[in-house]
C-alpha positions in Angstrom: -53.5 -24.6 6.1 -53.2 -22.0 3.3 -55.8 -19.3 2.7 -56.7 -21.0 -0.6 -57.6 -24.3 1.0 -59.6 -22.6 3.8 -61.6 -20.7 1.2 -62.3 -23.9 -0.8 -63.3 -25.7 2.4 -65.6 -22.9 3.2 -67.4 -23.1 -0.2 -67.7 -26.9 -0.1 -69.1 -26.9 3.4 -71.5 -24.1 2.7 -72.9 -25.7 -0.4 -73.2 -29.1 1.3 -75.2 -27.6 4.1 -77.5 -25.8 1.7 -77.8 -28.9 -0.4 -78.8 -31.0 2.6 -81.3 -28.4 3.8 -82.7 -28.0 0.3 -83.0 -31.8 -0.2 -84.9 -32.2 3.1 -87.1 -29.1 2.4 -87.9 -30.1 -1.1 -88.5 -33.7 -0.4 -92.2 -33.0 -0.5 -91.8 -30.8 -3.6 -89.8 -33.0 -5.8 -90.4 -30.9 -8.9 -88.2 -28.2 -7.4 -85.4 -30.6 -6.4 -83.9 -30.8 -9.8 -83.9 -27.0 -10.3 -82.3 -26.5 -6.9 -79.5 -29.0 -7.6 -78.8 -27.4 -11.0 -78.6 -24.0 -9.2 -76.1 -25.3 -6.7 -74.0 -26.9 -9.4 -73.9 -23.6 -11.3 -73.1 -21.7 -8.1 -70.3 -24.1 -7.2 -68.8 -23.7 -10.7 -69.0 -20.0 -10.6 -67.5 -19.9 -7.1 -64.6 -22.0 -8.2 -63.9 -19.7 -11.2 -64.1 -16.7 -9.0 -61.8 -18.4 -6.5 -59.2 -18.9 -9.2 -59.4 -15.3 -10.3 -59.2 -14.2 -6.7 -56.0 -16.1 -6.0 -54.2 -15.5 -9.2 -52.6 -12.3 -7.8 -51.5 -14.2 -4.7 -50.1 -17.0 -6.9 -48.3 -14.3 -9.0 -46.8 -12.7 -5.9 -45.7 -16.1 -4.5 -43.9 -17.0 -7.8 -42.3 -13.5 -8.0 -41.1 -13.8 -4.4 -39.6 -17.3 -5.1 -37.7 -15.9 -8.1 -36.4 -13.0 -6.1 -35.4 -15.3 -3.3 -33.4 -17.4 -5.8 -31.8 -14.2 -7.2 -33.5 -14.7 -10.6 -34.1 -11.2 -12.0 -34.4 -12.3 -15.6 -37.9 -13.9 -15.5 -40.8 -11.6 -16.5 -44.5 -12.2 -16.4 -46.8 -11.9 -19.4 -50.1 -9.9 -19.5 -53.1 -12.0 -18.6 -55.9 -9.8 -20.0 -57.2 -8.9 -16.6 -56.7 -5.2 -15.9 -56.2 -5.7 -12.1 -53.7 -8.5 -12.6 -51.9 -6.9 -15.5 -51.3 -3.8 -13.4 -49.6 -6.0 -10.8 -47.6 -7.8 -13.6 -46.4 -4.4 -14.9 -45.2 -3.3 -11.4 -43.4 -6.6 -10.9 -41.7 -6.5 -14.3 -40.6 -3.0 -13.8 -39.2 -3.8 -10.3 -37.2 -6.8 -11.5 -35.9 -4.8 -14.5 -34.5 -2.2 -12.1 -33.1 -4.8 -9.8 -31.4 -6.6 -12.7 -29.9 -3.4 -13.9 -28.8 -2.5 -10.4 -27.2 -5.9 -9.8 -25.4 -5.7 -13.2 -24.2 -2.2 -12.4 -23.0 -3.3 -8.9 -21.2 -6.3 -10.4 -19.4 -4.1 -13.0 -18.4 -1.6 -10.3 -17.2 -4.3 -8.0 -15.2 -5.9 -10.8 -13.7 -2.5 -11.7 -12.9 -1.7 -8.1 -11.3 -5.1 -7.6 -9.1 -4.6 -10.6 -8.2 -1.0 -9.5 -7.2 -2.3 -6.0 -5.1 -5.1 -7.5 -3.3 -2.7 -9.8 -3.0 0.1 -7.3 0.6 1.0 -6.2 -1.0 2.2 -2.9 -1.7 -0.4 -0.2 -5.3 -0.7 0.9 -6.6 -2.8 3.8 -10.2 -3.0 5.0 -11.4 -4.4 8.3 -14.7 -6.1 9.0 -17.1 -5.2 11.8 -15.0 -7.1 14.4 -11.8 -5.3 13.4 -10.3 -8.2 11.5 -8.7 -7.9 8.1 -11.4 -8.4 5.4 -9.5 -7.3 2.2 -5.9 -6.7 1.3 -4.6 -5.7 -2.1 -1.2 -7.0 -3.4 0.6 -3.7 -2.6 -0.5 -3.9 1.0 0.5 -7.5 1.2 4.0 -6.6 0.0 4.3 -4.0 2.7 3.4 -6.5 5.3 5.7 -9.1 3.8 3.0 -11.7 3.5 0.5 -13.0 0.9 -2.8 -11.1 1.0 -4.8 -14.3 1.7 -2.6 -15.0 4.8 -3.7 -11.7 6.4 -7.4 -12.1 5.9 -9.2 -12.9 9.2 -6.4 -11.6 11.4 -6.3 -8.6 13.6 -3.5 -6.2 12.9 -2.1 -6.9 16.4 -1.9 -10.6 15.5 0.5 -10.0 12.6 3.3 -9.3 15.1 5.4 -6.8 13.0 6.4 -3.2 14.0 4.6 -1.9 10.9 1.4 -3.7 11.7 1.5 -2.5 15.3 2.1 1.1 14.2 -0.8 0.8 11.8 -3.1 -0.7 14.5 -2.3 2.3 16.8 -3.7 4.8 14.3 -7.0 6.3 15.3 -9.8 7.3 12.9 -8.7 10.2 10.7 -5.0 9.9 11.8 -2.2 10.1 9.2 1.5 9.5 9.8 4.6 8.3 8.1 5.8 4.9 9.3 9.2 3.3 8.8 9.2 0.1 6.9 12.6 -1.6 7.1 15.8 0.2 5.9 14.9 3.7 4.9 11.6 2.9 3.3 8.8 5.2 4.5 5.1 4.7 4.1 2.4 7.4 4.6 -0.5 5.7 6.3 -4.0 7.0 6.9 -7.0 5.4 8.7 -10.5 6.2 7.5 -14.0 4.9 8.0 -16.9 4.0 5.8 -20.4 2.6 6.5 -21.6 -0.8 5.5 -25.2 -1.6 6.0 -25.5 1.2 8.5 -22.4 0.2 10.6 -18.9 1.7 10.5 -15.9 -0.2 9.2 -12.3 0.9 9.1 -9.9 1.0 6.2 -6.2 2.0 5.7 -4.6 3.8 2.8 -0.8 3.3 2.6 1.4 5.1 0.1 5.1 4.4 0.0 7.1 7.7 -0.1 10.6 6.2 0.0 11.8 7.1 -3.5 10.1 10.6 -3.3 11.6 11.3 0.1 15.0 9.9 -1.0 15.2 12.2 -4.0 14.1 15.2 -2.0 16.6 14.5 0.8 19.4 13.8 -1.6 18.8 17.0 -3.5 18.8 19.0 -0.3 21.9 17.5 1.2 23.8 17.5 -2.1 23.2 21.3 -2.4 24.2 21.9 1.2 27.4 19.7 1.0 28.5 21.2 -2.3 28.2 24.7 -0.8 29.9 23.8 2.4 32.7 21.8 0.7 33.4 24.7 -1.7 33.7 27.2 1.1 35.7 25.0 3.4 38.1 23.9 0.7 38.7 27.5 -0.4 39.2 28.7 3.2 41.4 25.8 4.4 43.5 25.9 1.2 44.2 29.6 1.6 44.8 29.4 5.4 47.2 26.4 5.1 49.1 28.3 2.5 49.5 31.3 4.7 50.4 29.2 7.8 53.1 27.3 5.9 54.5 30.6 4.7 54.5 31.9 8.2 56.6 28.8 9.3 59.5 30.1 7.1 59.8 33.1 9.5 60.5 30.7 12.5 64.2 30.9 12.0 64.1 34.7 12.5 62.7 34.2 16.0 64.6 33.8 19.2 65.1 30.1 20.1 62.9 30.5 23.2 60.0 31.7 21.1 60.6 29.5 18.1 59.2 26.2 19.5 55.9 27.7 20.7 55.5 29.5 17.3 56.2 26.3 15.3 53.9 24.3 17.5 51.0 26.7 17.3 51.3 26.9 13.5 51.6 23.1 13.2 48.4 22.6 15.3 46.6 25.1 13.2 47.7 23.4 10.0 46.7 19.9 11.3 43.3 21.2 12.4 42.6 22.9 9.1 43.6 19.7 7.3 41.4 17.7 9.5 38.5 20.0 8.7 39.2 19.5 5.0 39.1 15.7 5.4 36.0 16.0 7.5 34.2 17.8 4.7 35.6 15.3 2.1 33.7 12.5 3.8 30.4 14.4 3.1 31.5 15.2 -0.4 32.3 11.6 -1.1 28.6 10.8 -0.6 27.6 13.4 -3.2 30.3 12.4 -5.7 29.6 8.7 -5.4 30.4 7.3 -8.9 28.3 4.7 -10.6 29.3 1.1 -9.5 32.0 -0.5 -11.6 30.7 -4.0 -11.5 32.6 -7.2 -11.7 32.1 -10.8 -10.6 33.1 -10.8 -6.9 33.1 -13.5 -4.3 31.0 -12.0 -1.5 32.3 -14.5 1.1 35.9 -13.4 0.5 34.9 -9.8 0.7 33.2 -10.4 4.0 36.1 -12.4 5.5 38.6 -9.8 4.3 36.6 -7.0 5.9 36.2 -8.8 9.2 40.0 -9.3 9.5 40.3 -5.5 10.0 38.2 -5.7 13.1 39.6 -8.8 14.8 42.1 -7.1 17.0 39.7 -4.4 18.1 37.0 -7.0 18.8 39.4 -9.1 20.9 40.4 -6.1 23.0 36.8 -5.4 23.8 35.9 -9.1 24.4 33.5 -9.2 21.5 33.1 -12.5 19.7 32.8 -12.4 15.9 31.0 -15.5 14.6 30.5 -16.2 10.9 28.2 -18.8 9.3 28.2 -18.5 5.5 26.5 -21.2 3.5 28.5 -23.1 0.8 27.2 -22.2 -2.6 27.4 -19.7 -5.4 28.4 -16.4 -3.8 29.6 -14.8 -7.0 27.8 -11.5 -7.4 28.2 -8.8 -10.1 29.0 -5.7 -8.0 31.6 -3.0 -7.4 34.0 -4.6 -4.8 35.4 -1.3 -3.6 32.0 0.2 -2.9 30.7 -3.0 -1.3 33.7 -3.1 0.9 32.7 0.4 2.1 29.3 -0.9 2.9 30.6 -3.9 4.9 33.1 -1.8 6.8 30.4 0.7 7.8 27.9 -2.1 8.9 30.6 -4.0 10.9 31.8 -0.7 12.5 28.3 0.2 13.6 27.7 -3.3 15.0 30.9 -3.2 17.1 30.2 0.3 18.3 26.7 -0.7 19.3 28.1 -3.6 21.5 30.9 -1.5 23.1 32.2 -4.4 25.2 31.5 -8.1 26.1 29.1 -9.1 23.3 28.8 -11.0 20.1 28.5 -10.0 16.4 27.2 -12.7 14.1 27.6 -12.6 10.3 25.2 -15.2 8.6 24.9 -15.8 4.9 22.3 -17.9 3.0 22.7 -18.8 -0.6 19.6 -20.7 -1.8 17.9 -20.8 -5.2 20.1 -18.1 -6.6 19.1 -15.7 -3.8 22.0 -14.6 -1.6 21.3 -12.9 1.7 23.8 -11.5 4.2 22.7 -10.8 7.8 24.8 -8.9 10.3 23.5 -9.1 13.9 24.9 -7.7 17.1 23.9 -8.0 20.8 23.8 -4.3 21.4 20.9 -2.6 23.1 19.0 -1.7 19.9 17.3 1.5 19.2 14.1 3.3 20.3 11.2 3.8 17.8 12.2 7.5 17.3 15.8 6.6 16.5 14.8 3.8 14.1 12.7 6.2 12.0 15.7 8.5 11.4 18.6 6.0 11.0 19.0 6.6 7.3 18.4 10.3 7.5 21.5 12.3 6.2 23.6 13.7 9.1 21.6 11.9 11.7 23.8 10.0 14.2 23.5 8.6 17.7 27.3 8.7 18.3 28.9 11.6 20.1 31.7 12.0 17.5 29.6 10.7 14.5 28.9 12.6 11.4 25.8 10.7 10.2 27.4 9.8 6.9 27.9 6.1 7.3 24.4 4.8 6.8 23.7 7.4 4.2 26.7 6.2 2.2 25.5 2.6 2.7 22.1 3.3 1.5 23.3 5.2 -1.6 25.7 2.3 -2.6 23.1 -0.4 -2.1 20.4 1.6 -4.0 22.9 2.2 -6.9 23.4 -1.6 -7.1 19.7 -2.3 -6.8 20.1 -4.5 -3.7 17.4 -4.8 -1.1 18.3 -4.0 2.4 16.7 -3.5 5.8 17.6 -2.6 9.4 15.7 -4.0 12.3 16.7 -2.6 15.6 14.0 -2.8 18.3 14.9 -1.5 21.8 16.4 -4.2 23.9 16.7 -6.7 21.1 19.6 -7.6 18.7 20.1 -5.2 15.8 19.9 -6.9 12.4 21.1 -5.5 9.1 20.1 -7.5 6.1 21.4 -7.2 2.5 19.8 -9.2 -0.3 22.1 -9.5 -3.3 19.5 -11.2 -5.5 
């Protein structure tokens, strides 16, 4: 029972009791009966009016609470003429005005923030209180390779990608550069903010691939030009002197001539080999723009594989090809793309060493042509994976670290997407998307 009803019941009961007592008491004095009844009627009327005045603030508060509960901050109360009640009306109206302005400001800020996140080139991921993905902007979705809505509600460990696992391993305040397929690198940082008094995590991800590539390329171009210049000048002069010295061989005794000629011949060959060694580095720097022409990628792949058939057979390595029928005509530089395929096939065979399988799979669907080269080698550790496309980095004893650098430069110049997946103990997969 409400306070209003209890107060009314109290007034009615009190007046009825007094009316009964007065009726019994005044039965002998009937002349006073009429006056007493009039008094009680006036008292009840006055009490009712006072009751209404008393409960008007309560009714006002109840209506205001209902409007606030419904989220209605546009309704305002008018002045009633009562100073006490009007003071309450003014307080309420001022409060809802502030709440309405605050809500409008928050909605505008939220809308602005949402648009900034959608347009931001940096990836942003926020987690809820349970560590599940609550918000993902389009840039972050592209880094994960999934639609943003498909990630909401998942834990990072449930995404099952190397990038997501590396991101989940970051502690609060940590920042590191994580490899993201091919030679893409993403600078990731984990932070924390408070929501309703409880901490929530967020991740900022900024792709550094192009910036790092330009910086690395500028550094190794300068180094290679300097080394190539010095080596070419030195070997040219040395070879000229050595060849001149060979002319004096006829002046030596027959017993000494053979050793003399052999020593000079070895020196010339080693000097020439050094010159060719530097030329491979210089070729990366002097890589010309692609001279594109319509080329059948299937024929290019099959022609390149023929060069490795004998070697693969001697090592008991099976080469299996599965190329979809379809439009494999691509506008590219066939000579440069052949260099790419030869390097990729060579790396796959070297990774297997003996007794394994190299698979070349091609998909041509909806105008998108994808070539995948997979081998059954041992894969690479996480440290090696992060450095595979670094200039001069190699895992081979006699390698120069030029092959993948050249591959990356050629594919970048063509605008083709590529990636290298090589987890330890799993098949290594090199993927090229020709568009």
